[in-house]
C-alpha positions in Angstrom: -136.3 -46.5 59.6 -139.3 -46.3 57.2 -141.1 -43.1 56.0 -144.0 -43.5 53.6 -145.4 -40.3 52.1 -148.5 -39.9 49.9 -148.2 -43.5 48.6 -150.6 -44.4 45.8 -150.9 -47.5 43.7 -153.3 -48.0 40.9 -153.8 -51.0 38.6 -155.8 -49.8 35.6 -159.1 -48.4 37.0 -158.5 -49.9 40.4 -156.9 -47.9 43.2 -155.1 -50.2 45.7 -153.6 -47.4 47.8 -154.7 -43.8 48.0 -152.4 -41.4 49.8 -150.9 -43.6 52.5 -148.7 -41.8 55.1 -146.8 -43.8 57.7 -143.5 -43.5 59.6 -142.0 -46.5 61.5 -139.1 -46.1 63.9 -136.0 -48.3 64.0 -136.8 -51.3 66.3 -140.6 -50.8 66.1 -143.2 -53.5 65.3 -146.3 -52.3 63.5 -149.3 -54.3 62.5 -151.1 -53.5 59.2 -154.6 -55.0 59.3 -157.7 -54.9 57.1 -159.6 -56.9 54.6 -157.7 -58.7 51.9 -158.8 -56.2 49.3 -158.0 -53.3 51.6 -154.5 -52.7 50.3 -152.3 -54.4 52.9 -150.7 -56.8 50.5 -150.1 -54.1 47.9 -148.4 -52.0 50.6 -146.2 -54.8 51.6 -145.2 -55.7 48.0 -144.3 -52.1 47.3 -142.2 -52.0 50.5 -140.5 -55.1 49.3 -139.7 -53.3 46.1 -141.5 -56.0 44.1 -143.8 -53.5 42.4 -143.3 -49.7 42.1 -145.7 -47.2 43.5 -147.8 -45.1 41.1 -146.9 -42.0 43.1 -145.6 -40.9 46.5 -142.2 -41.7 48.2 -140.8 -44.4 50.3 -137.6 -44.1 52.3 -136.0 -47.1 54.0 -133.0 -46.8 56.0 -132.3 -43.3 54.4 -132.6 -44.8 50.9 -135.2 -44.1 48.3 -137.0 -47.4 47.6 -137.7 -46.6 44.0 -134.4 -45.0 42.8 -132.1 -47.2 45.0 -133.9 -50.5 44.8 -131.0 -52.8 45.1 -129.4 -51.2 48.2 -132.8 -51.2 49.8 -133.2 -54.9 49.1 -130.1 -55.5 51.2 -131.9 -54.1 54.2 -135.2 -56.1 54.0 -136.5 -59.6 54.1 -140.1 -60.3 52.8 -142.1 -63.2 54.0 -144.9 -63.8 51.5 -146.9 -67.1 51.8 -147.7 -66.9 48.0 -143.9 -67.3 47.3 -143.0 -70.6 45.5 -139.9 -72.2 47.1 -137.6 -74.5 45.1 -138.6 -78.2 45.2 -135.2 -79.6 44.5 -133.7 -78.7 47.9 -134.1 -79.8 51.5 -135.5 -77.2 53.9 -132.1 -76.6 55.5 -130.3 -76.3 52.2 -132.7 -73.6 51.1 -132.5 -71.7 54.3 -128.7 -71.9 54.2 -128.7 -70.3 50.8 -130.8 -67.5 52.2 -128.6 -67.1 55.3 -125.4 -67.2 53.3 -126.7 -64.5 50.9 -127.2 -62.2 53.9 -123.8 -63.2 55.5 -125.5 -65.0 58.3 -124.0 -68.2 59.9 -125.3 -71.5 58.4 -126.6 -72.4 61.9 -129.3 -69.7 61.3 -131.0 -72.1 58.9 -131.6 -74.8 61.5 -132.7 -72.2 64.1 -135.2 -70.7 61.6 -136.6 -74.2 60.6 -137.1 -75.1 64.3 -138.8 -71.8 65.1 -141.5 -72.3 62.5 -141.9 -76.0 63.2 -140.3 -77.5 60.1 -138.2 -80.6 59.8 -134.9 -79.1 58.6 -134.0 -82.3 56.7 -137.2 -82.7 54.8 -137.2 -82.3 51.0 -139.3 -79.3 50.1 -141.2 -81.3 47.6 -142.6 -83.5 50.3 -144.1 -80.7 52.4 -147.8 -80.3 52.5 -149.3 -76.9 51.5 -149.5 -75.8 55.1 -145.9 -76.6 56.0 -144.7 -75.1 52.7 -146.4 -71.8 53.6 -144.0 -71.6 56.6 -140.9 -71.5 54.4 -141.0 -67.8 53.4 -141.2 -66.9 57.2 -138.4 -69.2 58.0 -136.3 -67.6 55.2 -137.0 -64.1 56.5 -135.9 -65.2 60.0 -132.7 -66.8 58.6 -131.9 -63.6 56.7 -131.8 -61.5 59.9 -132.4 -58.3 57.9 -132.8 -54.8 59.3 -136.5 -54.8 58.2 -138.8 -57.8 58.3 -141.9 -57.6 56.2 -144.2 -60.4 57.2 -147.3 -60.8 55.0 -149.8 -63.2 56.5 -146.8 -65.1 57.8 -148.5 -66.3 61.0 -151.5 -67.8 59.4 -149.9 -71.2 58.7 -148.5 -71.6 62.2 -150.0 -73.5 65.1 -150.2 -71.9 68.6 -146.8 -73.3 69.8 -145.0 -72.2 66.7 -146.7 -68.8 66.7 -145.4 -68.3 70.4 -141.9 -69.3 69.5 -141.7 -67.0 66.5 -143.3 -64.1 68.4 -140.8 -64.5 71.1 -137.9 -64.6 68.7 -139.2 -61.4 67.0 -139.5 -59.6 70.3 -135.8 -60.2 70.7 -135.0 -59.1 67.2 -137.1 -55.9 67.8 -135.3 -55.2 70.9 -132.0 -55.5 69.0 -133.2 -52.9 66.6 -135.0 -54.8 63.8 -138.0 -53.0 62.3 -140.9 -55.3 61.8 -144.2 -54.8 59.8 -146.8 -57.6 60.1 -149.7 -57.5 57.6 -152.6 -59.7 58.5 -156.4 -60.0 58.9 -157.9 -58.4 62.0 -157.8 -61.6 64.0 -154.2 -62.5 63.1 -152.0 -59.7 64.4 -149.5 -61.0 67.0 -149.2 -59.3 70.4 -145.7 -58.2 69.6 -147.0 -55.3 67.6 -146.6 -52.0 69.4 -149.2 -50.3 67.3 -151.6 -51.1 64.5 -152.8 -49.2 61.4 -156.1 -50.3 59.8 -156.2 -50.2 55.9 -159.5 -50.0 54.1 -160.1 -49.2 50.5 -156.4 -48.3 50.2 -156.5 -45.7 53.0 -155.5 -45.7 56.7 -158.8 -45.3 58.5 -157.6 -46.0 62.1 -154.4 -46.1 64.1 -154.4 -47.9 67.5 -151.9 -48.8 70.2 -150.9 -52.5 70.6 -149.7 -54.6 73.5 -146.2 -55.2 72.2 -144.4 -52.9 74.7 -145.6 -55.2 77.5 -143.9 -58.3 76.1 -140.5 -59.3 77.4 -137.9 -62.0 76.6 -138.2 -65.3 78.4 -136.6 -67.9 76.1 -133.2 -69.1 75.1 -134.6 -69.1 71.5 -134.5 -65.3 71.6 -131.2 -64.2 70.2 -130.4 -67.7 68.9 
């Protein structure tokens, strides 16, 4: 589903990524871990087509992520806790807009809000910072894209919400959704089947995860 070859990103004299190679199969969940300055967020923003690479190639769903940006964007949903959601809407209204843009049923909005522990009827402007940081994850879940890019998306969840979201993602993974979770070393969920460690813009270690041992056990999966 995703093939990254020789990916490099520089910002002036700073090298964020230096020759990253990574292939991810359809229906696979991969964790990308490392320090905040290690390049994981740069990798996720490039995969989300928000910034172009300096060199190298990314193919997502058979499409070049640089020359075919708009078609690639139809395949992906990016949960970035730094994103600023609109204040003028209620949570469910915002999530319905996201779901509708991806041709998902309006009911997906309420399901996504419940999964991340948000009051669907709450005005976004009344949410505290911690709850507001859950909105990008809820939007990604409501979009039900072929590829989910989750950048530090679990950090704002409590244990119960984390378990619910992980279980839903296991179901999505088993239905063929490809998932990348970027996080600190202590924040990678068990649903990841393998993990790559980024440091100084390079993959320095690859390890197996525990995600293959997880199975479905909730009605929330597939909701």
